[in-house]
C-alpha positions in Angstrom: 71.4 28.1 90.7 74.9 27.7 89.2 76.8 29.5 91.5 74.2 32.2 92.2 71.2 32.9 94.6 68.0 33.5 91.9 64.9 35.4 93.3 61.9 34.1 92.7 58.4 33.4 93.0 56.2 30.3 92.3 52.3 30.4 92.1 49.3 28.3 91.1 48.7 24.6 90.3 48.9 22.7 87.3 51.4 22.4 84.2 54.6 24.5 84.6 54.8 27.8 82.9 58.0 29.7 83.5 58.7 33.5 82.4 61.4 35.3 81.6 61.5 39.2 81.6 63.4 41.3 79.5 66.4 43.5 79.7 66.7 46.5 82.4 63.7 44.9 84.1 63.0 42.1 86.5 60.0 39.4 87.0 57.8 42.3 88.3 57.3 42.9 84.3 54.6 39.7 84.5 52.4 41.5 87.4 49.8 41.3 85.1 49.9 37.7 84.0 51.1 35.5 87.2 47.2 35.6 88.7 45.4 34.7 85.2 48.0 32.3 84.4 48.3 30.7 88.2 44.8 29.9 87.5 45.6 27.3 85.2 49.1 26.3 85.7 52.0 26.3 87.8 53.4 29.4 87.2 57.4 30.4 88.1 58.9 33.7 87.2 62.4 35.0 88.6 65.1 37.8 88.2 67.4 36.5 85.6 71.2 36.7 87.3 72.0 40.6 87.6 68.5 41.4 87.6 66.3 42.6 90.6 66.8 40.1 93.5 69.4 38.0 92.2 72.9 37.5 92.4 75.1 39.8 90.6 77.9 37.9 88.4 81.0 38.1 89.8 82.9 38.9 87.0 83.0 35.0 85.6 81.4 34.0 82.5 78.1 32.4 82.8 74.9 31.2 80.6 71.3 32.6 81.4 69.9 29.5 79.6 72.1 27.1 82.2 70.6 29.1 85.2 67.1 28.2 83.6 68.2 24.9 83.2 69.4 24.8 87.1 66.3 26.6 88.3 63.9 23.7 86.8 65.8 21.0 88.2 65.5 22.4 91.6 62.2 22.4 91.5 62.1 18.8 89.5 60.2 20.3 86.6 61.3 18.2 83.6 59.1 19.6 81.1 57.7 23.3 80.7 55.6 26.1 78.8 58.5 29.0 78.2 57.4 32.4 78.4 60.2 35.3 77.2 59.8 38.5 76.2 62.8 40.7 74.6 66.2 39.4 76.7 63.7 36.7 77.6 62.8 35.7 74.2 66.7 35.1 73.3 67.6 32.9 76.5 64.1 31.0 75.8 65.2 30.0 72.2 68.6 29.1 73.6 67.0 26.8 76.4 64.3 25.4 73.7 67.4 24.4 71.4 69.9 23.1 74.1 66.8 21.1 75.6 64.4 20.6 73.5 62.6 17.8 75.5 62.1 19.8 78.6 60.0 22.9 76.5 56.2 21.9 75.8 55.6 25.1 73.8 57.6 28.1 73.6 55.8 31.9 73.9 58.4 34.4 72.3 57.4 37.9 72.9 58.9 41.0 71.2 62.2 38.5 71.1 65.8 39.4 70.4 67.6 36.4 68.5 71.3 35.9 69.6 73.1 36.0 66.1 70.7 37.8 64.4 72.4 40.3 61.3 73.0 43.5 62.5 70.6 46.3 61.7 71.2 49.7 62.2 67.9 50.4 63.5 68.2 48.1 66.5 70.5 50.1 68.2 70.0 53.6 67.0 69.2 55.0 70.8 72.4 53.9 71.5 74.7 55.5 69.0 75.2 59.1 70.6 75.9 57.7 73.8 78.6 55.2 72.7 79.8 58.3 70.5 80.4 60.2 74.1 81.9 60.1 77.4 78.3 59.5 78.6 78.6 56.1 77.0 79.4 54.1 80.1 76.9 55.9 82.5 74.1 53.7 83.5 72.0 56.1 84.4 72.2 57.8 80.7 71.7 54.3 79.2 69.0 53.9 81.2 67.2 56.9 80.2 68.0 56.5 76.8 66.4 53.6 76.7 62.9 55.1 78.4 63.3 57.4 75.4 63.7 55.2 72.8 61.5 54.0 69.9 61.1 50.7 71.6 59.3 52.1 74.8 57.9 54.8 73.2 54.0 53.2 73.2 54.5 52.6 77.1 55.6 55.9 77.7 52.7 57.4 76.4 50.8 56.0 78.7 50.4 58.0 81.9 49.9 55.1 83.8 52.1 52.9 82.8 55.4 55.5 82.1 56.4 56.0 85.6 56.3 52.1 86.5 58.7 51.4 83.4 60.7 54.3 83.9 61.2 52.9 88.0 61.6 49.5 87.2 64.4 50.7 84.5 66.2 52.2 87.0 66.0 50.2 89.5 67.8 47.4 87.1 70.3 50.0 85.3 73.4 48.1 87.5 72.4 45.0 85.3 74.4 47.0 82.6 77.8 46.5 84.2 77.6 42.9 84.2 75.9 42.6 80.6 79.2 41.6 78.7 79.4 38.6 80.8 76.5 36.8 79.7 77.1 34.0 76.9 74.5 32.5 74.6 74.0 29.2 73.1 76.5 28.5 70.4 76.1 27.9 67.3 73.6 30.8 68.0 69.9 30.7 67.9 69.8 32.1 64.7 71.5 29.6 62.7 69.2 26.7 64.3 65.7 28.0 63.8 64.6 25.3 61.8 65.3 23.0 64.5 62.5 24.4 67.0 59.7 22.1 66.8 57.7 22.8 70.0 54.6 24.7 69.1 55.8 28.4 69.2 54.0 31.5 69.4 55.3 34.9 68.9 54.0 37.9 69.9 54.7 41.9 69.2 53.2 45.4 68.7 53.2 47.2 65.6 54.7 50.4 67.6 57.9 48.0 68.7 61.3 48.7 66.9 61.4 47.7 63.0 64.3 45.0 64.4 61.7 43.5 66.5 58.8 43.0 63.6 62.1 41.4 61.2 62.8 39.0 64.0 58.8 38.3 63.9 58.5 37.5 60.4 62.0 35.1 60.5 60.8 33.6 63.2 57.5 32.9 61.0 59.7 31.7 58.2 61.8 29.1 59.5 60.0 28.0 62.6 58.0 25.2 61.8 54.9 24.9 64.1 54.5 29.0 64.7 51.7 31.0 65.1 52.2 35.3 65.0 50.1 37.7 66.8 50.6 41.3 66.1 49.2 43.8 68.7 47.9 46.9 67.3 48.8 50.0 69.1 51.6 48.9 71.1 55.3 48.9 71.2 57.7 46.5 73.1 55.9 45.9 76.5 52.4 44.2 74.6 51.9 42.5 78.0 51.8 45.9 80.2 50.3 47.8 77.8 47.1 45.8 76.5 47.3 43.3 79.3 43.6 41.6 78.7 44.6 41.3 75.3 47.9 40.0 75.7 46.5 37.6 78.4 43.4 36.3 76.6 46.0 35.2 73.6 49.1 33.5 75.8 46.0 32.0 77.8 44.3 30.8 74.9 47.7 29.1 73.3 48.9 27.5 76.5 45.7 26.0 77.4 45.3 24.9 74.0 49.0 22.4 74.0 48.3 19.3 75.1 51.3 17.9 77.4 52.5 14.4 76.0 54.3 14.2 79.7 52.6 14.5 82.8 55.2 17.2 84.5 56.2 16.6 88.2 57.2 19.4 90.3 58.8 19.6 93.9 58.4 22.4 95.7 60.9 22.8 99.0 
């Protein structure tokens, strides 16, 4: 897709849903969601470029939201539900603003918003590393992320912590090419009022304060938005409370009425 091979998985039948994972993760993030979703929808998940088993960028800038369009074109999916977590939320926002006619509804989970004003608490976990000689050590950065307030709730769960740790370390190589990703211009933060698709934003009340603030910004500025705060979870609500997360997600997606029948061709 756009000069890169993207690793994907397609399951189920029905109106298409695409799942976009967060940074330092890959499509395994959605392991607890694909089964329930596939009972109602054609469910597409994939590794973003540079993550998981997808190709690593070869020194050239690329746009993740354009990769998403190319993948949907490949499957002849002209209109989809888009679900994105964290970095995946940034990609979902860009895609929805660039091609609104292709988005039936939008689900943003602990989303980043490209172009949002910088906030000190967003990257406090990284500050000490960047001030030291270990700032370019991918493993050190991944370890710092695992110890951050974003993941504190997930890492406090004995059954979940080793899984999140392994996935994060598996994807630490993505840090080397992160600077090559380019996002929508003007940035999404300046265009939020233009998001007209029904939108659900979900955050955990134990996430980093910036993620909670992003949810508030979206609630104020996006016209058709539903906000859900899940108690007792942090940056990975779909892993920390999968049953509750899946119920909220499915209720929202099933309630959406497509105005245009989907077409999907699986090669």
